[in-house]
Steps between C-alpha positions, in 0.01 A plus 500: 500500500480268799489682834500312829375654822655473845342628822730592789442638848686795651794390718494140370773334296431317176675298233362531147614240248523598137338244274593525135417280202857379471697384803814705544745593772550847354209704628518871575237686705410868459304699759211743460754776424658293215820447701672164500479300822778249567665310782707805597204741495374676810450274800116502492466384139720240330475277195702201395571360153264205565204737494421556868421854608510554878331805650547551875289728718257582218407866466212665320753655261601147388171469311511527123594308188817291508651295221719196483699447182649177379703445187196501272193586707372770734232457765334788683380492861268757652568517871235634734588581861222493759523788748408290801621144563237234446444257786305177474374322807405133506153437637 
């Protein structure tokens, strides 16, 4: 089982792209509660059929295992949410 990891920061917004072995425009995302996410889902979290999952204003409760399903393949993503935003300063 191939599991990808994504690291998010609280209050940030992220787009996660599902990458499956076969290219398809029929991808469905499921959240850490095994509920389908789609383009008409709640306003903070949306997914489109091209495989992009958008999470706005990340929360700690968004962490967990998500899955994207194509016609033949499934890929799992473990999402970790950092409690404090990370800031990098150029020296």
